[in-house]
N, C-alpha and C positions, 0 to 999 in steps of 0.2 A: 504494500500500500504506500502510495506517495505521501510526502509531507502535506501536500494540498488536500488529498483525500482524508488523511487523519484529522487535519484542522477542520475541514467542512463537516465531517461526520461527528466529531466531538462537539462542535458548535451547535449542531442541530439536535443531537440525541441528549445532550446535557442541558439544553436550553440556555446557552451562555451568550454573552455579548462579544467576547473576544477569545480566540485561541491562537497561540503562536507555537509553531512546531519547527524543530531543526534536527536534521539527521534522524528522523523517525521518533523523536522524543518531544513530548509536550513540555515546553519550557515556561509557558505562562498561560493562565486562563482566568477569566473573570465573568461574573454575571452582573457587574455594575453597569450603569448607563452612562452615556455621554463620553467625553474625552478622558475622563479620569482613569479608566483601566489602561488605555494605551499610554497615557502620560506616565503612569506608574510602571508599566512594562519597560518603557524606555529608560526611566530613571533607575530602576532596579537592575536591569540587565545590560544596559549600555552596548558595548561592542559585541556582546554575545548574540545580539539580534542580527548581526550582519549575515546575510545569506539565508535567513530564516523565511518561513512561509507563514502567512496569517489568514485567519478567517474571522471576519468582523461583520456585525449586523449592518451598521450604517457608517459610511465614511464620507466626511465632508473634507473640504480643502485643507483645513487646519490639521486634521488627522493625517491626511495624505502627506503633508510636509513633515510630520513626525516619522511616518514610515520611510520617507526619503532619507531623512537624517539618520535613521537607524540602519539604513541600507538593507531593508527587507527586500527579498528578490521577487516574491510573488504573493498575490492576495486574492482571496475570494471575499466578496461582500454582497449581501442581499441588495443593498441600495447604496449608490454613490451619486455625487453631484457632478455637474459638468466641470467644475473647477478641479475636482478630484481627478477626473480623466486627464485633464491638462497636466497636472503635476506628475501623474504616473507615466504618461506618454513621454514627457520631457526627461524623466528619470529612468526610463526603460524598465519600469517595474511592470511585470506582467500581471494582468488581473482578469477576473471573471466576475460578472455581476448579473443580477436578475433585473434590476430596475435602475435607470439613470434619470435623475431629476435635475431641473435647472439649479436648484440649491437645496440644502438641507434646512428644513423648517425648525423653528424653535418649538419647545414643548407645548406652547399654547396654540401653535399653528398660525400665528399672526404675522410672522416675518421670518427672516433668516436666522439660523442658529447663531448664538453669540460667538462661538469659536470660529465658525465659517466667516462671520463678519470680521473678527480679529485678524484672520489670515489675509484678508484683502487690505486691511489697514496697515499691517506691519510692513516695514520696508526691508527688514532683514529677518533671518531665522531667529537670531538672538532676541530681537524685539518681540517676535511672536511668542517665544517661550516665556518671556517675562509677562506678557499680556495673559497668556494661558494660566500661569501661576497666580496672577492677580485675580483672574476670574474664578479659579478653583478655591482661592482663599475667601472670596466674597460669598461663595455658596457653601462655605464651611467644609470643604473636602480636603483642604491642606491646612 
């Protein structure tokens, strides 16, 4: 079974939000929502994520930039945004998805997801990370 198959199967059967696999081993999984699980995976695993494969429920542009930074090689996501596709295509990250939407909506469904908005406002990756950390602190996750 490929890393992508392991990640996809685990995501679906365990009803998770994120699964990261490398060399046939699950190195990270979470059932938490939003950007928090991916942020924590990158923070906790760092360069260990290079060359890994991920399965994620929803990926917006901000998450796509974290995947690029972590040098993940392939990804399955149920839903991605147009901005995500741009980041993955530029980074040569291979991906599979069920649904592509113009942008990821916020939880109320009234506008763009806050992290996707931050990804368009940030001029550098470092600025994006600081903005994400500020967002996660404001919602009491950090």
